[in-house]
C-alpha positions in Angstrom: -44.0 -11.7 -89.2 -43.0 -13.1 -85.8 -41.8 -10.7 -83.1 -38.7 -11.5 -81.0 -39.0 -10.9 -77.3 -35.7 -10.0 -75.8 -34.9 -11.5 -72.3 -35.2 -9.0 -69.5 -32.1 -8.0 -67.7 -31.6 -9.8 -64.3 -32.5 -7.8 -61.3 -29.5 -6.3 -59.5 -28.4 -8.2 -56.5 -28.3 -6.1 -53.3 -24.9 -5.8 -51.7 -25.3 -6.5 -48.0 -22.1 -4.5 -47.3 -23.7 -1.2 -48.1 -27.2 -2.1 -47.0 -28.8 -0.1 -44.2 -29.7 -1.7 -40.9 -32.7 -0.5 -38.9 -32.0 1.1 -35.5 -33.1 -2.0 -33.6 -30.6 -4.1 -35.4 -27.9 -1.6 -34.7 -28.8 -1.6 -31.0 -28.6 -5.4 -30.9 -25.2 -5.2 -32.5 -23.7 -3.3 -29.6 -21.7 -5.5 -27.2 -23.0 -3.8 -24.1 -26.8 -4.0 -24.8 -27.3 -7.2 -22.7 -25.4 -5.7 -19.8 -27.3 -2.5 -20.0 -30.6 -4.4 -19.8 -29.3 -6.3 -16.8 -28.1 -3.1 -15.1 -31.5 -1.5 -15.5 -33.3 -4.5 -14.1 -30.9 -4.8 -11.2 -31.2 -1.1 -10.4 -35.0 -1.2 -10.4 -34.9 -4.4 -8.3 -32.7 -3.0 -5.5 -34.5 0.3 -5.6 -37.7 -1.5 -4.8 -36.5 -3.8 -2.1 -34.3 -1.3 -0.2 -35.2 2.3 0.7 -31.5 3.0 1.5 -30.3 2.1 -2.0 -31.3 5.5 -3.6 -30.2 7.7 -0.8 -27.4 10.0 -2.1 -24.5 8.9 0.1 -25.6 5.2 -0.2 -25.6 5.4 -4.0 -22.3 7.3 -4.0 -20.9 4.2 -2.1 -22.3 2.0 -4.9 -20.5 4.2 -7.5 -17.2 4.1 -5.5 -17.3 0.3 -5.2 -18.0 0.1 -8.9 -15.1 2.4 -9.7 -12.5 0.3 -7.8 -13.5 -2.6 -10.2 -14.2 -0.4 -13.1 -10.8 1.3 -13.4 -9.2 -2.1 -13.9 -12.1 -3.3 -16.0 -11.3 -0.7 -18.6 -7.8 -2.0 -19.2 -8.9 -5.6 -19.0 -11.7 -5.1 -21.4 -9.4 -3.6 -24.1 -7.0 -6.5 -23.5 -9.7 -9.1 -23.9 -10.9 -7.4 -27.1 -7.3 -7.8 -28.2 -7.6 -11.6 -27.5 -5.6 -11.9 -24.3 -6.0 -12.3 -20.5 -4.1 -10.9 -17.5 -4.3 -13.0 -14.4 -1.7 -10.9 -12.7 -3.8 -7.7 -12.7 -5.0 -8.1 -9.1 -1.7 -8.5 -7.4 0.0 -6.0 -9.8 -2.2 -3.3 -8.2 -0.7 -4.2 -4.8 2.8 -4.4 -6.3 2.4 -0.8 -7.6 1.2 0.5 -4.2 4.0 -1.4 -2.3 6.6 0.0 -4.7 5.7 3.6 -4.0 5.3 3.0 -0.3 8.4 0.9 0.5 10.7 3.0 -1.7 9.6 6.3 -0.2 9.8 5.0 3.3 13.1 3.1 3.1 15.0 5.9 1.3 13.1 8.7 3.2 12.2 10.4 -0.1 9.2 12.5 -1.2 6.3 10.2 -1.9 6.0 11.6 -5.5 9.3 9.9 -6.3 7.8 6.6 -5.2 4.7 7.3 -7.2 6.8 7.9 -10.4 8.8 4.7 -9.7 5.6 2.7 -9.2 4.4 3.9 -12.6 7.6 2.7 -14.3 7.3 -0.7 -12.5 3.6 -1.1 -13.4 4.3 -0.3 -17.1 7.3 -2.6 -17.0 5.3 -5.5 -15.7 2.8 -5.0 -18.5 5.6 -4.7 -21.1 7.2 -7.9 -19.8 3.9 -9.8 -19.9 3.4 -8.8 -23.5 7.0 -9.3 -24.6 7.1 -12.8 -23.2 3.8 -13.6 -24.8 5.0 -12.5 -28.2 8.4 -14.1 -28.0 7.4 -17.5 -26.6 3.9 -17.7 -28.2 2.6 -19.2 -25.0 -1.0 -18.5 -24.1 -1.5 -15.4 -22.0 -3.2 -17.6 -19.4 0.2 -19.3 -18.7 2.4 -16.2 -19.0 0.3 -14.0 -16.6 -0.4 -16.9 -14.2 3.4 -17.2 -13.8 3.6 -13.4 -13.3 0.8 -13.6 -10.7 2.7 -16.2 -8.7 6.0 -14.3 -8.8 4.4 -11.0 -7.9 2.5 -12.6 -5.0 5.7 -14.0 -3.6 7.7 -10.7 -4.1 5.0 -8.6 -2.5 5.1 -10.7 0.7 8.9 -11.4 0.8 10.1 -7.8 0.1 7.5 -6.2 2.5 8.7 -8.5 5.3 12.4 -7.9 4.4 12.2 -4.1 4.2 9.4 -3.3 6.7 9.6 -6.3 9.0 5.8 -7.0 8.7 3.2 -8.1 6.1 1.9 -4.6 5.8 3.9 -1.6 4.4 4.8 1.1 7.0 2.6 4.2 7.2 3.8 7.1 5.0 1.2 9.6 6.2 3.8 11.9 7.7 6.2 11.9 4.7 6.8 14.8 2.4 4.2 15.0 -0.4 1.7 12.8 1.1 -1.0 15.4 1.4 -0.7 16.5 -2.2 -0.7 13.0 -3.4 -3.7 12.2 -1.3 -5.5 15.1 -2.9 -4.8 13.8 -6.4 -5.5 10.1 -5.8 -7.8 9.8 -2.8 -9.8 13.0 -2.4 -13.5 13.5 -2.5 -16.0 16.3 -3.4 -19.7 16.8 -3.1 -22.1 16.8 -6.1 -25.9 16.9 -5.7 -25.7 15.9 -2.1 -23.4 12.9 -2.9 -19.9 12.5 -1.5 -18.1 11.6 -4.7 -14.6 10.1 -4.4 -12.1 10.9 -7.0 -11.7 7.3 -8.4 -15.2 7.7 -9.8 -14.0 10.6 -11.9 -10.9 8.7 -13.1 -13.1 5.8 -14.0 -15.4 7.9 -16.1 -12.5 9.6 -17.9 -10.8 6.2 -18.6 -14.0 4.8 -20.1 -14.4 7.9 -22.4 -10.8 7.7 -23.5 -10.9 4.0 -24.1 -14.1 4.3 -26.0 -12.7 7.0 -28.2 -9.6 4.9 -28.9 -11.7 1.9 -29.9 -14.3 3.7 -32.0 -12.4 6.7 -33.5 -8.8 5.8 -34.0 -6.6 3.5 -36.0 -5.3 1.9 -32.9 -8.9 0.8 -32.1 -9.1 -1.0 -35.4 -5.8 -2.7 -34.6 -7.1 -3.9 -31.3 -10.2 -5.5 -32.8 -8.2 -7.0 -35.7 -5.5 -8.5 -33.4 -8.2 -10.0 -31.2 -10.3 -11.4 -34.1 -7.5 -13.1 -36.0 -3.9 -12.2 -35.2 -2.4 -13.9 -38.3 -4.9 -12.3 -40.7 -4.2 -8.9 -39.0 -0.5 -9.3 -39.6 -1.1 -10.2 -43.2 -2.8 -6.8 -43.8 -0.2 -4.8 -42.0 -1.5 -4.5 -38.4 1.3 -4.2 -35.9 0.1 -7.0 -33.7 3.2 -7.2 -31.5 3.0 -3.5 -30.6 -0.7 -3.6 -30.1 -0.7 -6.5 -27.7 2.3 -5.2 -25.7 0.6 -1.8 -25.5 -2.6 -3.4 -24.2 -0.7 -5.2 -21.4 0.9 -1.9 -20.6 -2.5 -0.3 -20.5 -3.6 -2.8 -17.9 -0.4 -1.8 -16.0 -1.3 1.9 -16.1 -4.8 1.1 -14.7 -3.2 -1.0 -12.0 -0.9 1.9 -11.1 -3.8 4.3 -10.8 -5.8 2.0 -8.6 -2.8 1.1 -6.5 -2.0 4.8 -5.8 -5.6 5.3 -4.7 -5.4 2.3 -2.3 -2.1 3.6 -0.9 -3.1 7.2 -0.3 -6.6 6.4 0.9 -5.3 4.2 3.7 -1.6 5.3 3.9 -0.5 1.6 4.1 -1.0 -1.6 2.1 -1.3 -5.2 3.0 1.1 -7.3 0.9 -1.3 -10.2 0.6 -4.2 -8.3 -0.9 -5.2 -8.4 -4.5 -5.3 -12.1 -4.9 -8.5 -13.1 -6.7 -9.4 -9.6 -7.8 -8.2 -10.3 -11.3 -11.3 -12.6 -11.7 -13.6 -9.7 -10.7 -12.1 -7.5 -13.5 -12.5 -10.3 -16.0 -16.1 -10.9 -14.8 -16.9 -7.2 -15.2 -15.6 -7.3 -18.8 -17.5 -10.5 -19.7 -20.7 -9.3 -18.2 -20.2 -6.1 -20.2 -20.1 -8.0 -23.5 -16.4 -8.9 -24.1 -16.1 -12.4 -25.5 -13.5 -14.8 -24.2 -12.5 -15.4 -27.8 -11.5 -11.8 -28.4 -12.3 -9.3 -31.2 -15.6 -8.2 -29.6 -16.6 -5.9 -26.8 -16.5 -2.3 -25.5 -15.1 -0.2 -22.7 -18.6 1.0 -22.0 -19.7 -2.6 -21.5 -16.9 -3.2 -19.0 -18.0 -0.1 -17.1 -21.6 -1.4 -17.0 -20.3 -4.7 -15.8 -18.4 -3.0 -13.0 -21.6 -1.0 -12.1 -23.6 -4.3 -11.9 -20.9 -5.6 -9.6 -21.1 -2.5 -7.4 -24.9 -2.6 -7.3 -25.0 -6.3 -6.3 -22.2 -6.0 -3.7 -23.8 -3.0 -1.9 -27.4 -3.7 -2.7 -27.3 -7.0 -0.9 -26.1 -5.2 2.2 -28.6 -2.4 1.9 -31.4 -5.0 1.5 -30.1 -6.7 4.7 -29.6 -10.0 3.1 -27.0 -12.5 4.0 -23.8 -11.4 2.2 -22.7 -15.0 2.0 -25.0 -15.3 -1.1 -23.0 -12.6 -3.0 -20.5 -15.0 -4.7 -23.4 -17.2 -5.8 -25.2 -14.2 -7.2 -22.0 -13.0 -9.0 -21.5 -16.4 -10.6 -25.2 -16.5 -11.7 -24.8 -13.0 -13.3 -21.7 -14.1 -15.1 -23.4 -17.2 -16.6 -26.5 -15.4 -17.6 -24.6 -12.5 -19.1 -22.4 -14.8 -21.1 -25.4 -16.6 -22.5 -27.3 -13.4 -23.3 -24.3 -11.9 -25.0 -23.8 -14.9 -27.3 -27.5 -14.9 -28.2 -27.5 -11.2 -28.9 -24.3 -11.4 -31.0 -25.7 -14.3 -33.1 -29.0 -12.6 -33.8 -27.2 -9.4 -34.7 -24.9 -11.2 -37.1 -27.9 -12.9 -38.8 -29.6 -9.5 -39.1 
């Protein structure tokens, strides 16, 4: 009697969505891994070519230079992850400082009133950028370029009209200046290093931004809005509120840096800030933020700013010609972009 052999059941197909990735693949999937490698290499390089680089106060200067870019890089990084740019970020910092200075000086009021007004103006500029973007559906490049030009003109024209010069009047003798300086431009000593308070604010902003991106629903909205805004809307993501909020976040960072600039020097040049927006974007891109949106991290932007600070001060400490700095910065941008794309593609394949 013949026996019948039953066909064996097909082997179950593994679901890649629940598969485990090894730690190396997880590491490669982080946006900031390329920037971290570059920062370590740059740190070792400047440490070896300059004996001054690792001296406590010299390294504190590197951190301070990094923080003046890094504070803005936090807001710009989140905005780029959300799929947008802000070309007005550089002059908006000066607008905030001029608002506080000129209002306090012209009306002879306590400087804290000017600080509060400057915060409202900075948030208002961010809201206006986001609102125009949503209502007109124009690219953020065009919207913020127009804002950049208007703010540049207003900064110069109003400073001349109110103060009679291209620089704001000194507010060092006005009520509240000492207290505001202690909040926005003080310093303290840690392990022999003279730490300026913007470094502390920079670290706090990075921690808060990272928590928002990785641990909150708003962080999911930011990634979704930057990856595909139409698809995000289809699944209920409030894209309009998210993008406007991101522009206002850049405005808040601009206010914080503007207040530091004002109370560190007690006066502001109305023509400053032009071109700084590219430094903030460069720091974010070096840190792993893609120009297409939907990918990046606040930590990466901080590492990008640290790379900028090391390169800027390291060239001086090594006694090289500083004329080469811009070439070096452009080379870092190109290499970082290429490395980030390669790392992301290999991580996606894994």
